[in-house]
Structures are given as structure tokens and as C-alpha cells.
N, C-alpha and C positions, 0 to 999 in steps of 0.2 A: 502492501498498500504507498503510497505516494501522499503525505498531507494532503488535503486541499486547500491550496493559497487563499481562500476565503478565512478559512478556521484559524490557521497561521498567524493571518494578520490581526485577528481580533483576539488572537493570544500575546501577543507583541507585545502590547503594554501591559501587561504583568509581569514583564521578566526586569529585571533591576541587573543593570552590571555594577562589580564591587572594586574599589581600587584601595588597598589595605598597605595602613604601613606601620612596619613593626620594628619597635626598639632592636639595636644591634645585638646587646646583651640577652636577648631573651631565648630561650631553650630550645624554641623551634629554628629560629634562624638559621642555623648549622644544616638543616636538611631540608626547607623549604622557602630560605632568604628572606628578606626584611621589605621586600615590597612584593606583595602578590596581586594577581587580577584575580576575580572571582565572577561568575554569576548567580543568582539570586530569582527567586517568585516572591509574590505578594499572595500571601495567605487569608490574608484579611487586612482591612486597612492600616496602614502604620505597620506592620508585621510581616517580616520577610524569611523566608527559609535559605537557608544554603548547606555546605558542606563545612564542620567545622574547621580542618585544614587552613581555608581559605584565609579566616578571621582570627586561627589563633594568635594571640600575645598583640592582636592588633592594636594600638594605640589613636591612630586615625583610620577611619572605614568610609569612603566615599561613594553614596550610593547614586546611579546616575540611571536616568528614565530614558526609554527610548527617545523621545520628546528633546532632550538634551538637559531637560530639569535635574537640578542635582541637592544632595544634602546630607550631610552628614549622618550616618547610620551608629547605634551604641547597642554592646552585644546585651542581648535579655536575658540567653539560655545557651549552655554548651555541654552536650550528652555526650561525652567520650563512650558512652558504650555503642549507640547508635551513629556516633560519628557528623549527626547535624548539630547546626546553631540557628538560632533563633534573636534576628535583629530589629530593633525598633527605629523606625523613619517617621518624618513627621507624615499625618495622615494626608493625603491630600485626595480629592476628585476623581473617581477612575475606577476602572473594572478590579476584581482580585480572581484569581481561580478557582475553579468548582474544583472541589476535595471528591475524589474518586474513590475507591475501596480497593484498597492495596492488600487485603486478603482474598479477596476473590477472582483473581488474574489466572491466568491460563497460558500453558504454552503455547505457543505459535496464535498469541493476540498480538495483533497489529499496534507498533506504539509511535514515538517520535522523542527526539529530543529536541528542546528549544535552547541556545545555548547563545550566550555574549559571547560575540569579539574584540567587541571595542568598547568603548561607552555608552554609543547610539547604535551599535551596529549587533542583529541577530544572525544566527544561521539556524537550521535545521538539519534534524538527521531522521530516515525514516529507518525502522526496522520489525523484527520480533523478537515477544520473550522466546529466549530459549530455554532459562533456566531458575527456577524460583527455591533451590535449597540452600545448603547454608553455603555462608563464605566467611574463609578460615582466612587472614593476611598476617604477614610477619610483624608486624609490631603491636601486638598482643590485640587482635582485634579478630571478633568472628560474630558476624551476625549468624542467627539461626534459620531468618529465611531474608535470602537478598534478590531482588530482579535484577539479572544478568540478560543480556538485548544485544540484539546486530545492528540497532541504533545507533555508530559511535558518535559519540561526545563532541558535536563540531567546533566547540569554543570551548572557555574555560568553566572550571568546574563548578558546581553546584547547579548547574543547568536544570528544570521542571521536565523531569518526563511523562507526556500526555496519551490516552489513549485516543481512540481514531474519534471519538465525540470529545473530546478538548479536556478529558477530567483528570488534574493532576493523578500522578500514582505515585511519584517518587521523586527524590532529588540525586542527580546522577551525580555520582563520585569519582570514578576512575575508569579508565581504559586498558582492559585486560588483550595483551598480547599474545601471551604464553602459547596457545593454539587458537590460531584464526583470529576473527576480529570481533571483540565484544567488548560493551559498558558494563559497570554495575553502577544501578540504583539503589539508595536507602528506600527502602517502603515507606508512602504517606503514614502508616499507621503508628509506626514509632513514634511520631508527631504529636497525630491525630489522640491516642489512648492518652497520652500526659500532657497533653496541649496544657490544661490548667495550671498543673504544677510549673513547667518550664516558664510562662508569663509571667507566672505571679512568684516563685520560687527560684528559678535561674537552675532547678535541677529538678529529679523526680526525687518525692520522699517518698521516705519507708524502704528509697531502695539503698542496701548496704554500697557501703564505698569499700570498692574490692581493690583487693591488694595487685600491685602492677609495681614490677622491678625494670622497668627499661630496657628489655631484651630486642633485638631484631631477629626471630626464630627461622629457619630453612629447614624441612625433612631431609635426612640424608639417610643409604641405607644401613650407617650406623645409630644411627637416633636423630633429637632435634639437634641440630648446631647453632650456636652462636654463628650468626653472621656481621652483627654489629652492635652497638652497644650505644643507647644515649649519653652522650657525654655527662657525666657528673650524676649522674641517674643513680640508682640504688644497686644496681647488680654492679656496674662499674665501681662504686665507691668502695662493694664488699669484694672486689678482686676478682669478680667474673671475668673471664677474658674472649675475646673473639678467636673460634675454632674451639674453643669448648663444646664438649655434646652432654647434652641433659639426659642423664637416665632414670630421675627420680625428684618427684618433688614431693618433700613432705614425705620422706621413706615409699613413696608409692611410684609404681614400674609407669613412664611415660614413654611412648614411643611413635607419636605424634603431636605437632605442632595442637591440637584441638586438645589432647591428653594435658600437653602443659599449662593450658590457660583455664581446661576445667578447674584443676587442680589448684594453681594459683588461689581464681576466683572461690575457692572454698573458705579463703582466709579474706581478712576483712584489711581493711587499708591499715598500715603503720606495724603490721602484723612481722614475725618474724619467719621468715620461709627458707625452711632448709633445700638447699639444691644439691642432687646428688651429682658429681661431674666427673666427666673422665677426661684429662688433659694429658694428650701425647699415651702413654703408658700408665699414665698415675691415675688414681681414684682419689679425689676427694669431695667434703661433704664442705658447702660455704654456706653460713648465713647471712641472710641478706634481709636488713631491715625494708620491708616493702614501703612504699607511698602510696597515697592518694594523685593520680596522674593530674586530675583538674588541679589541684593545688600544686604540684609540680611545674604545669603551664601556664599559670594564672597570671 
């Protein structure tokens, strides 16, 4: 399906381009840089939804509409578990996205991404949903249900994913090029189900702040290898090294990234996590004082 031109034109006004400046000493700068461009979508008057990595650490966030009007945005909520961020901008008269039901999707369903390529330019890309299963990433991130589609993001991260009726289904996060050409979108229900908490408190109340150690994990034939470390993160401070292979977490054997994360997340932030490590021919147990990722990157 090619998205109808009339529908795309009707949806362009709900898209917003982001320009984010981040202090040079923020922990995210080493990976993401100190100036970032992103896309966002108006989900209600004065409220934008985007991906968290675009605005993480942002000191100045400029939001620009397709007609060139711009305003400063502020971060209302950052959900490190889903990867979503919610921003507030001054309300203005105009369209907002119609919210769809991301729990009722089907493989093969037609979708399209509408993303910003500059403050006032937008591009669209069409495709179909290819997978709705779990997604496990190397930066201690796991979605139980993610939207993968053949609609490659044509612009900056954070662009809305729509169905053929123009209903918002999710927020595009990554392009996945490991096998074929696919993109990942964070399902909209991860915002909708926690909307009140996110807008009012900036977080999901009642959800335990789970342990985070700051490793980049890669599955290998010998186990889960530490492919990198967050500078000055908990694991780096405890003496974990790149190339270490994680064999146990709190004395429970692990063989996949998901195993590692699930065991970590049984602990709350600031708990001591014991990592069983193989380093070359040596076996070690390293105690890591875990952290709250949201606090670390605040």
C-alpha cells in the first residue's frame, strides 16, 4: 500500500521536528552526541510523544511545526523501560493524532511512517507489519511486544507510525539492518496505558525502579559477552571489563541477553548485583552496586 497523498497531507500538521542541545558533560553525549535532531507527534494539544534517546539530557529542545512556527519544549516524562518520552509545548489550535489500538495489530497489516527530515520537511515511507514479538537490545532494553515493519524510517527518530486509516500505532525508534530492511516502533499502548501517571508524575507510579548496571551485552557462542560499558556506569566502576562473559547473575545461570536482563530486573535499583564472569581463563564474581538508569541520565 502507498499511503494516499491526501491522508499524508492531513497528517503532516501533527508532526513536529525537534532540535535538542545537550551539555557536553552529560553521560549520553559519548554515544549520542551533544546536538540531536528528532521527530515527534502531537498526541493531544500541547503534548508530544517521541523516543527518549533523542531528548535524553536535553537542556534546550526546540520544536518546529511544518508551517515553520516553533517553540521551546520541556520534558514531562521519560520512560526508560519503554523508550518513550513525553514533551510539553505551548498549546495551539490545530490537529492532533487520532490514537489507534496497538494491541490489536496483525502481521501483514499496512502501515506507514511519517518523519521529519528538517524543521519543516517531512517524508513518508510505506510497508507492512512483519513481527509483533519481543525485541531485545544490547543496552539493557527489552520490549515484550514491539512493532517491526518494512516501513523504513525516512527521517529522524521519533516519527509516528500510522495505519492506513491514519490512526497512530506507535513511535518509530530504530532501523534494523541485520537481516533485510526493517524498522522498530514502540507500541502506542505503552503510553496510553500509563498516560495519567506520565503526564502528572513523569513516571509510572507503583513500578519498581529496576536495577541497571550499564553494560552493552552481545550474545556469543560462549555466553553473553560485554561488548561495551557505559563510562562511569555501575559495571565500569565495579571493574567489569569489555570482553568479559557473563555466565551468572546472582548465581543464576544465564545464556541470553534476555536471561541477563530478567535476572537483573528482579532486583531494585541500588541493590548489589553479583555477576559471575569468565575473563579469559579466570572465573570471577564481581559485585556491582546497581543504579536507577533514570537518575544516572537525569
